[in-house]
N, CA, C and O of each residue as an XYZ file, in Angstrom:
272
protein
N     200.325     17.809    -53.819
C     198.941     17.914    -54.118
C     198.104     17.564    -52.177
O     197.436     18.233    -51.388
N     198.623     16.312    -52.202
C     198.065     15.878    -50.733
C     198.497     15.838    -49.761
O     198.019     15.103    -48.897
N     199.626     16.662    -49.527
C     200.347     17.601    -48.169
C     200.543     18.679    -48.399
O     201.319     19.345    -47.715
N     199.893     19.163    -49.433
C     199.416     20.944    -49.135
C     198.695     21.288    -48.538
O     197.604     21.314    -49.109
N     198.677     21.862    -46.830
C     197.133     22.651    -46.703
C     196.627     23.392    -46.940
O     195.652     23.612    -46.221
N     196.906     24.416    -48.203
C     195.585     24.998    -48.806
C     194.695     23.679    -49.588
O     193.518     23.444    -49.312
N     195.404     22.981    -50.485
C     194.244     22.530    -51.185
C     193.391     21.522    -50.558
O     192.507     21.046    -51.271
N     193.547     20.904    -48.743
C     192.788     20.858    -47.660
C     192.184     21.561    -47.223
O     191.450     20.933    -46.460
N     191.848     23.081    -47.156
C     191.449     24.394    -47.301
C     190.000     24.324    -48.137
O     188.901     24.269    -47.584
N     190.238     24.339    -49.671
C     189.935     24.396    -50.349
C     188.931     22.887    -50.228
O     187.774     22.895    -50.647
N     189.361     22.025    -49.798
C     188.641     20.903    -49.888
C     187.170     21.383    -48.945
O     185.953     21.333    -49.125
N     188.060     21.837    -47.918
C     186.825     21.518    -46.491
C     185.195     22.824    -46.793
O     184.047     22.795    -46.350
N     185.935     23.817    -47.750
C     185.225     24.522    -48.338
C     184.459     24.205    -49.165
O     183.275     24.539    -49.190
N     185.041     23.498    -49.981
C     183.785     22.750    -51.322
C     182.804     21.957    -50.463
O     181.600     22.103    -50.676
N     183.196     21.196    -49.584
C     182.482     20.096    -48.844
C     181.222     21.255    -47.711
O     180.026     20.963    -47.703
N     181.667     22.292    -47.003
C     180.554     23.357    -46.775
C     179.714     23.660    -46.891
O     178.715     23.830    -46.192
N     180.239     23.903    -48.722
C     179.097     24.891    -49.789
C     178.059     23.262    -49.674
O     176.922     23.430    -49.235
N     178.367     22.130    -49.967
C     177.622     20.549    -50.056
C     177.041     21.088    -49.012
O     176.492     22.159    -49.271
N     176.969     20.759    -48.001
C     176.484     20.583    -46.470
C     175.687     21.057    -46.855
O     174.832     20.345    -47.383
N     175.473     22.584    -46.826
C     174.958     23.648    -47.029
C     173.513     23.457    -47.803
O     172.319     23.439    -47.504
N     174.140     23.358    -48.695
C     172.890     23.007    -49.959
C     172.048     21.829    -50.075
O     171.125     21.671    -50.874
N     172.711     20.534    -48.664
C     171.948     19.620    -49.249
C     171.182     20.165    -48.072
O     169.989     20.084    -48.366
N     171.368     20.817    -46.561
C     170.358     21.308    -46.254
C     169.477     21.887    -46.299
O     168.383     21.414    -45.992
N     169.609     22.840    -46.610
C     168.599     23.913    -48.220
C     167.662     22.845    -48.203
O     166.927     22.694    -47.227
N     167.608     21.971    -49.341
C     167.382     20.907    -50.235
C     166.318     20.433    -49.399
O     165.181     20.586    -49.845
N     166.516     19.639    -47.767
C     165.869     18.750    -47.343
C     165.244     19.572    -46.573
O     164.191     19.121    -46.122
N     165.732     21.417    -46.026
C     164.081     21.679    -45.813
C     163.162     22.088    -46.722
O     161.973     22.184    -46.419
N     163.692     22.407    -48.095
C     162.413     22.647    -49.030
C     161.333     21.294    -49.635
O     160.343     21.294    -50.366
N     161.913     20.469    -49.090
C     161.605     19.029    -49.631
C     160.883     18.711    -48.541
O     159.727     18.363    -48.780
N     161.328     18.733    -47.061
C     160.152     19.193    -46.952
C     159.169     20.226    -46.627
O     157.970     19.961    -46.537
N     159.646     21.390    -46.449
C     158.646     22.217    -46.406
C     158.555     22.649    -44.704
O     159.346     22.448    -43.782
N     156.761     23.564    -44.774
C     156.477     23.724    -43.667
C     156.894     25.230    -42.578
O     157.087     26.422    -42.819
N     156.894     25.022    -42.271
C     157.426     26.037    -41.110
C     159.031     26.238    -41.123
O     159.518     27.368    -41.139
N     159.835     25.042    -41.117
C     161.039     24.882    -40.840
C     161.627     25.831    -42.834
O     162.624     26.552    -42.875
N     160.957     25.619    -43.832
C     161.511     26.147    -44.513
C     160.533     27.521    -44.672
O     161.190     28.167    -45.488
N     159.919     27.940    -44.510
C     159.598     29.086    -44.276
C     160.217     30.333    -43.993
O     160.483     31.365    -44.609
N     160.327     29.967    -43.072
C     161.661     30.560    -41.662
C     163.303     30.649    -42.085
O     163.948     31.638    -41.734
N     163.834     29.734    -42.733
C     165.043     29.319    -43.210
C     165.472     29.375    -44.347
O     166.678     29.496    -44.563
N     164.716     29.312    -45.149
C     165.301     28.562    -47.026
C     165.908     30.296    -47.105
O     167.062     30.372    -47.524
N     165.232     31.646    -46.745
C     166.234     32.351    -47.547
C     167.879     32.824    -46.396
O     169.040     33.199    -46.556
N     167.000     32.503    -45.372
C     169.181     31.971    -44.412
C     170.241     31.432    -45.122
O     171.391     31.867    -45.187
N     169.557     30.016    -45.883
C     170.095     28.942    -46.367
C     170.904     29.702    -47.168
O     171.924     30.117    -46.618
N     170.731     30.006    -48.335
C     170.398     30.422    -49.404
C     171.302     31.650    -49.271
O     172.086     31.913    -50.182
N     171.235     32.321    -48.308
C     172.787     33.143    -47.978
C     174.263     32.770    -47.945
O     175.410     33.011    -48.320
N     173.124     31.735    -46.970
C     175.079     30.964    -46.529
C     175.050     29.644    -48.053
O     175.843     28.753    -47.751
N     174.629     29.455    -48.952
C     175.226     28.938    -49.812
C     175.903     29.829    -50.298
O     177.114     29.694    -50.474
N     175.178     31.015    -50.634
C     175.751     31.776    -52.021
C     177.201     32.272    -51.023
O     178.084     32.728    -51.749
N     177.543     32.255    -49.639
C     178.316     32.980    -49.177
C     179.663     32.259    -49.249
O     180.750     32.671    -49.655
N     179.241     30.869    -48.663
C     179.916     29.831    -49.053
C     180.510     29.362    -50.530
O     181.629     28.994    -50.890
N     179.217     29.549    -51.237
C     180.224     29.216    -52.469
C     181.585     30.043    -52.985
O     182.712     29.592    -53.189
N     181.047     31.515    -53.133
C     182.151     33.154    -53.211
C     183.598     32.591    -52.029
O     184.671     32.843    -52.577
N     183.680     32.305    -51.423
C     184.352     31.629    -50.046
C     185.170     30.844    -51.374
O     185.887     31.504    -52.126
N     185.031     29.834    -51.497
C     185.112     28.410    -51.989
C     185.794     28.784    -53.732
O     186.831     28.302    -54.187
N     185.212     29.391    -54.178
C     185.654     30.100    -55.317
C     186.792     30.531    -55.335
O     187.688     30.050    -56.029
N     186.944     31.760    -54.368
C     188.386     32.315    -53.894
C     189.138     31.719    -53.726
O     190.237     31.739    -54.281
N     188.664     30.835    -52.703
C     190.168     29.476    -52.546
C     190.587     28.909    -54.169
O     191.635     28.952    -54.813
N     189.430     28.452    -54.410
C     189.937     27.685    -55.505
C     190.959     28.307    -56.157
O     192.105     27.859    -56.106
N     190.553     29.684    -57.009
C     191.018     30.624    -57.650
C     192.366     30.943    -57.094
O     193.201     30.707    -57.968
N     193.046     31.483    -55.751
C     193.564     31.359    -54.934
C     194.227     30.063    -54.899
O     195.286     30.248    -54.301
N     194.107     28.623    -55.308
C     195.344     27.689    -55.015
C     195.951     27.601    -56.064
O     197.178     27.512    -56.124
N     194.916     27.616    -57.385
C     194.776     27.443    -58.716
C     196.454     28.439    -59.410
O     197.387     28.055    -60.115
N     196.125     29.823    -58.736
C     197.382     31.037    -58.905
C     198.176     30.619    -58.526
O     198.952     30.157    -59.363
N     198.576     30.465    -57.016
C     199.443     30.355    -56.136
C     200.586     28.953    -56.703
O     201.800     28.810    -56.551
N     199.481     28.037    -57.427
C     200.794     26.879    -57.292
C     200.922     26.442    -58.661
O     201.242     25.279    -58.903
N     200.616     27.582    -59.906
C     200.500     27.870    -61.370
C     201.759     27.684    -61.371
O     202.034     26.655    -61.988
N     202.836     28.322    -60.876
C     204.390     27.644    -61.280
C     205.129     25.982    -60.811
O     206.009     25.397    -61.443
N     204.284     25.393    -59.219
C     205.054     24.576    -59.413
C     203.786     23.183    -60.454
O     202.702     23.046    -61.022
N     205.346     22.356    -59.952
C     204.502     20.806    -60.949
C     204.002     20.063    -59.919
O     203.402     19.013    -60.150
């Protein structure tokens, strides 16, 4: 598992989701002009990152289902 490159790609995708989510939460908590300018963009980036992460997770499970 830890020597599988696809596993690391999945981990990186999940971490990207976490980073975008935390960045958006930080902007929301701070409020102000930054939040007004970027809240919709950050939400779109989070949704895109989540979609990619879910597709990669499903692909990983599907590709590795036959291996022990």
